[in-house]
Every structure is written in structure tokens, then in C-alpha cells.
N, CA and C atoms as an extended XYZ file, in Angstrom:
240
Properties=species:S:1:pos:R:3:atomname:S:1:resname:S:1:resid:I:1 pbc="F F F"
N       -18.636       13.469       -9.312 N   MET     1
C       -17.667       12.833      -10.187 CA  MET     1
C       -17.431       13.729      -11.393 C   MET     1
N       -16.173       13.956      -11.728 N   SER     2
C       -15.821       14.732      -12.914 CA  SER     2
C       -15.650       13.795      -14.100 C   SER     2
N       -15.956       14.303      -15.249 N   GLU     3
C       -15.844       13.493      -16.455 CA  GLU     3
C       -15.365       14.372      -17.587 C   GLU     3
N       -14.542       13.803      -18.478 N   ALA     4
C       -14.046       14.559      -19.627 CA  ALA     4
C       -13.764       13.587      -20.764 C   ALA     4
N       -13.816       14.099      -21.966 N   ILE     5
C       -13.419       13.335      -23.149 CA  ILE     5
C       -11.949       13.678      -23.389 C   ILE     5
N       -11.099       12.655      -23.437 N   LEU     6
C        -9.669       12.862      -23.619 CA  LEU     6
C        -9.232       12.361      -24.984 C   LEU     6
N        -8.090       12.847      -25.427 N   THR     7
C        -7.528       12.444      -26.714 CA  THR     7
C        -6.401       11.448      -26.492 C   THR     7
N        -6.353       10.414      -27.339 N   VAL     8
C        -5.264        9.448      -27.318 CA  VAL     8
C        -4.383        9.739      -28.518 C   VAL     8
N        -3.079        9.946      -28.250 N   GLY     9
C        -2.130       10.273      -29.310 CA  GLY     9
C        -1.734        9.061      -30.142 C   GLY     9
N        -0.898        9.302      -31.170 N   ASN    10
C        -0.455        8.255      -32.091 CA  ASN    10
C         0.294        7.121      -31.398 C   ASN    10
N         1.000        7.426      -30.318 N   LYS    11
C         1.772        6.415      -29.602 CA  LYS    11
C         1.047        5.930      -28.344 C   LYS    11
N        -0.236        6.264      -28.203 N   GLY    12
C        -1.022        5.813      -27.072 CA  GLY    12
C        -1.025        6.759      -25.889 C   GLY    12
N        -0.406        7.939      -26.043 N   GLU    13
C        -0.422        8.912      -24.951 CA  GLU    13
C        -1.849        9.370      -24.692 C   GLU    13
N        -2.170        9.588      -23.421 N   ILE    14
C        -3.490       10.098      -23.063 CA  ILE    14
C        -3.310       11.535      -22.607 C   ILE    14
N        -3.973       12.455      -23.263 N   TYR    15
C        -3.842       13.874      -22.956 CA  TYR    15
C        -4.997       14.319      -22.065 C   TYR    15
N        -4.645       14.866      -20.892 N   THR    16
C        -5.650       15.354      -19.964 CA  THR    16
C        -5.610       16.874      -19.917 C   THR    16
N        -6.615       17.449      -19.329 N   SER    17
C        -6.642       18.907      -19.162 CA  SER    17
C        -5.970       19.281      -17.848 C   SER    17
N        -5.511       20.513      -17.763 N   ALA    18
C        -4.903       21.006      -16.522 CA  ALA    18
C        -5.907       20.936      -15.376 C   ALA    18
N        -7.168       21.209      -15.667 N   ALA    19
C        -8.197       21.182      -14.622 CA  ALA    19
C        -8.303       19.788      -14.005 C   ALA    19
N        -8.303       18.741      -14.831 N   LEU    20
C        -8.373       17.371      -14.311 CA  LEU    20
C        -7.128       17.019      -13.511 C   LEU    20
N        -5.955       17.360      -14.052 N   ARG    21
C        -4.707       17.053      -13.347 CA  ARG    21
C        -4.657       17.744      -11.995 C   ARG    21
N        -5.053       19.002      -11.956 N   ASN    22
C        -5.037       19.746      -10.695 CA  ASN    22
C        -6.029       19.162       -9.691 C   ASN    22
N        -7.176       18.738      -10.179 N   LYS    23
C        -8.216       18.213       -9.286 CA  LYS    23
C        -7.757       16.970       -8.538 C   LYS    23
N        -6.954       16.127       -9.199 N   VAL    24
C        -6.507       14.884       -8.559 CA  VAL    24
C        -5.069       14.962       -8.055 C   VAL    24
N        -4.406       16.094       -8.241 N   GLY    25
C        -3.061       16.265       -7.704 CA  GLY    25
C        -1.942       15.722       -8.568 C   GLY    25
N        -2.163       15.607       -9.875 N   MET    26
C        -1.079       15.194      -10.774 CA  MET    26
C        -0.176       16.390      -11.036 C   MET    26
N         1.136       16.163      -10.921 N   ARG    27
C         2.108       17.230      -11.112 CA  ARG    27
C         3.041       16.890      -12.274 C   ARG    27
N         3.542       17.910      -12.932 N   LYS    28
C         4.496       17.724      -14.024 CA  LYS    28
C         5.690       16.924      -13.508 C   LYS    28
N         6.035       15.869      -14.207 N   GLY    29
C         7.154       15.025      -13.813 CA  GLY    29
C         6.816       14.013      -12.739 C   GLY    29
N         5.585       14.053      -12.231 N   GLY    30
C         5.174       13.117      -11.183 CA  GLY    30
C         4.900       11.734      -11.741 C   GLY    30
N         4.674       10.812      -10.860 N   LYS    31
C         4.372        9.427      -11.235 CA  LYS    31
C         2.891        9.154      -11.026 C   LYS    31
N         2.345        8.276      -11.864 N   VAL    32
C         0.966        7.838      -11.726 CA  VAL    32
C         0.930        6.318      -11.736 C   VAL    32
N        -0.096        5.774      -11.131 N   ARG    33
C        -0.320        4.330      -11.132 CA  ARG    33
C        -1.486        4.075      -12.082 C   ARG    33
N        -1.314        3.116      -12.992 N   ALA    34
C        -2.387        2.749      -13.905 CA  ALA    34
C        -2.768        1.304      -13.625 C   ALA    34
N        -4.067        1.054      -13.535 N   ARG    35
C        -4.543       -0.306      -13.334 CA  ARG    35
C        -5.810       -0.509      -14.144 C   ARG    35
N        -6.057       -1.756      -14.439 N   VAL    36
C        -7.251       -2.119      -15.194 CA  VAL    36
C        -8.196       -2.822      -14.239 C   VAL    36
N        -9.436       -2.365      -14.216 N   SER    37
C       -10.484       -2.975      -13.414 CA  SER    37
C       -11.644       -3.273      -14.356 C   SER    37
N       -11.807       -4.553      -14.676 N   GLY    38
C       -12.816       -4.915      -15.674 CA  GLY    38
C       -12.398       -4.345      -17.023 C   GLY    38
N       -13.252       -3.494      -17.579 N   ASP    39
C       -12.910       -2.866      -18.852 CA  ASP    39
C       -12.556       -1.396      -18.671 C   ASP    39
N       -12.149       -1.009      -17.459 N   ARG    40
C       -11.821        0.390      -17.161 CA  ARG    40
C       -10.332        0.549      -16.889 C   ARG    40
N        -9.774        1.631      -17.377 N   LEU    41
C        -8.400        2.015      -17.080 CA  LEU    41
C        -8.467        3.099      -16.012 C   LEU    41
N        -7.844        2.854      -14.866 N   ILE    42
C        -7.866        3.803      -13.751 CA  ILE    42
C        -6.455        4.334      -13.569 C   ILE    42
N        -6.323        5.647      -13.620 N   ILE    43
C        -5.021        6.298      -13.474 CA  ILE    43
C        -5.081        7.189      -12.246 C   ILE    43
N        -4.161        6.953      -11.297 N   GLU    44
C        -4.136        7.708      -10.039 CA  GLU    44
C        -2.740        8.257       -9.795 C   GLU    44
N        -2.643        9.478       -9.289 N   PRO    45
C        -1.314       10.017       -8.973 CA  PRO    45
C        -0.712        9.295       -7.770 C   PRO    45
N         0.602        9.137       -7.785 N   ILE    46
C         1.326        8.588       -6.646 CA  ILE    46
C         1.950        9.774       -5.919 C   ILE    46
N         1.592       10.000       -4.670 N   PRO    47
C         2.158       11.151       -3.955 CA  PRO    47
C         3.663       10.992       -3.753 C   PRO    47
N         4.373       12.118       -3.764 N   THR    48
C         5.801       12.091       -3.499 CA  THR    48
C         6.024       11.895       -2.007 C   THR    48
N         7.242       11.546       -1.641 N   LEU    49
C         7.583       11.392       -0.231 CA  LEU    49
C         7.355       12.710        0.509 C   LEU    49
N         7.699       13.817       -0.133 N   GLU    50
C         7.502       15.126        0.486 CA  GLU    50
C         6.026       15.394        0.768 C   GLU    50
N         5.159       15.017       -0.156 N   GLU    51
C         3.724       15.208        0.050 CA  GLU    51
C         3.213       14.332        1.192 C   GLU    51
N         3.733       13.126        1.296 N   LEU    52
C         3.311       12.233        2.374 CA  LEU    52
C         3.783       12.741        3.734 C   LEU    52
N         4.997       13.293        3.784 N   VAL    53
C         5.544       13.786        5.047 CA  VAL    53
C         4.792       15.025        5.515 C   VAL    53
N         4.347       15.858        4.584 N   LYS    54
C         3.621       17.083        4.935 CA  LYS    54
C         2.237       16.786        5.503 C   LYS    54
N         1.655       15.680        5.108 N   ALA    55
C         0.303       15.354        5.552 CA  ALA    55
C         0.338       14.915        7.006 C   ALA    55
N        -0.441       15.560        7.869 N   PRO    56
C        -0.434       15.156        9.281 CA  PRO    56
C        -1.052       13.774        9.468 C   PRO    56
N        -0.427       12.987       10.318 N   LEU    57
C        -0.980       11.669       10.614 CA  LEU    57
C        -2.128       11.782       11.597 C   LEU    57
N        -1.947       12.632       12.604 N   VAL    58
C        -2.992       12.902       13.585 CA  VAL    58
C        -2.913       14.371       13.966 C   VAL    58
N        -3.997       14.893       14.430 N   THR    59
C        -4.018       16.274       14.904 CA  THR    59
C        -4.510       16.258       16.339 C   THR    59
N        -3.613       16.687       17.255 N   ILE    60
C        -3.992       16.769       18.664 CA  ILE    60
C        -3.472       18.081       19.222 C   ILE    60
N        -4.080       18.520       20.280 N   GLY    61
C        -3.659       19.751       20.925 CA  GLY    61
C        -2.479       19.515       21.858 C   GLY    61
N        -1.913       20.601       22.353 N   ALA    62
C        -0.760       20.526       23.247 CA  ALA    62
C        -1.099       19.774       24.530 C   ALA    62
N        -2.279       20.006       25.090 N   ASP    63
C        -2.670       19.329       26.330 CA  ASP    63
C        -2.748       17.815       26.137 C   ASP    63
N        -3.329       17.402       25.028 N   GLU    64
C        -3.440       15.965       24.745 CA  GLU    64
C        -2.052       15.366       24.508 C   GLU    64
N        -1.180       16.075       23.805 N   ALA    65
C         0.179       15.598       23.568 CA  ALA    65
C         0.914       15.421       24.899 C   ALA    65
N         0.763       16.377       25.797 N   GLU    66
C         1.405       16.296       27.117 CA  GLU    66
C         0.868       15.109       27.906 C   GLU    66
N        -0.441       14.912       27.884 N   ARG    67
C        -1.049       13.798       28.596 CA  ARG    67
C        -0.521       12.459       28.069 C   ARG    67
N        -0.445       12.331       26.757 N   LEU    68
C         0.057       11.089       26.162 CA  LEU    68
C         1.531       10.872       26.484 C   LEU    68
N         2.298       11.953       26.506 N   SER    69
C         3.715       11.863       26.839 CA  SER    69
C         3.898       11.386       28.277 C   SER    69
N         3.151       11.979       29.192 N   GLU    70
C         3.239       11.581       30.599 CA  GLU    70
C         2.831       10.118       30.780 C   GLU    70
N         1.785        9.711       30.097 N   LYS    71
C         1.317        8.329       30.201 CA  LYS    71
C         2.405        7.361       29.723 C   LYS    71
N         3.027        7.667       28.598 N   ALA    72
C         4.080        6.803       28.054 CA  ALA    72
C         5.277        6.749       29.005 C   ALA    72
N         5.633        7.900       29.572 N   GLN    73
C         6.756        7.937       30.507 CA  GLN    73
C         6.457        7.112       31.756 C   GLN    73
N         5.227        7.214       32.258 N   LYS    74
C         4.850        6.437       33.443 CA  LYS    74
C         4.901        4.941       33.156 C   LYS    74
N         4.453        4.550       31.970 N   GLU    75
C         4.486        3.131       31.596 CA  GLU    75
C         5.915        2.597       31.506 C   GLU    75
N         6.850        3.460       31.162 N   GLU    76
C         8.254        3.052       31.047 CA  GLU    76
C         9.032        3.286       32.348 C   GLU    76
N         8.358        3.847       33.363 N   GLY    77
C         9.022        4.122       34.624 CA  GLY    77
C         9.988        5.282       34.567 C   GLY    77
N         9.778        6.178       33.622 N   ALA    78
C        10.699        7.312       33.454 CA  ALA    78
C        10.053        8.629       33.837 C   ALA    78
N         8.883        8.602       34.439 N   TYR    79
C         8.177        9.840       34.776 CA  TYR    79
C         8.559       10.298       36.177 C   TYR    79
N         8.744       11.616       36.313 N   GLY    80
C         8.925       12.141       37.655 CA  GLY    80
C        10.154       12.838       37.877 C   GLY    80
């Protein structure tokens, strides 16, 4: 777990270090979600749509992809 002492500005802004922002994936102009849990303020970055699309949902090899494709086609009666 990383920990740092942060500064709160006159208008309530919370200033973080570049190291902390980079560690959790906060980007300039990005959005964050803030929530209160008990007496803690939790701030988490919200990934952009582009970041979500880039992340693979599953990783399979070509042979497995072919096997799954054939199985789906057979179930639909479209194989052959």
C-alpha cells in the first residue's frame, strides 16, 4: 500500500503527486470517483471508454478460438 501526505488548497482542492497519479492511472483531464466509507474519502480513477476497449476480456489462442467457433456453428446448424 502506498501512502502520502497531501495538501488541501483554500477551495478544498486535494493536490497529489505525479507518482501517486501514475500509480493508479489518473490522467490529466480524466474523471475520478469519490466516495466516503466511514470516515475515509476514497478517490478512484474512472477509466475512459478507450481504456476499457483496449483491455482484453479474454485471452485465447487461435486453436481455441477455432474450436469455439466450430462449436457455436454446429449448435446453430450452420457448420459444414
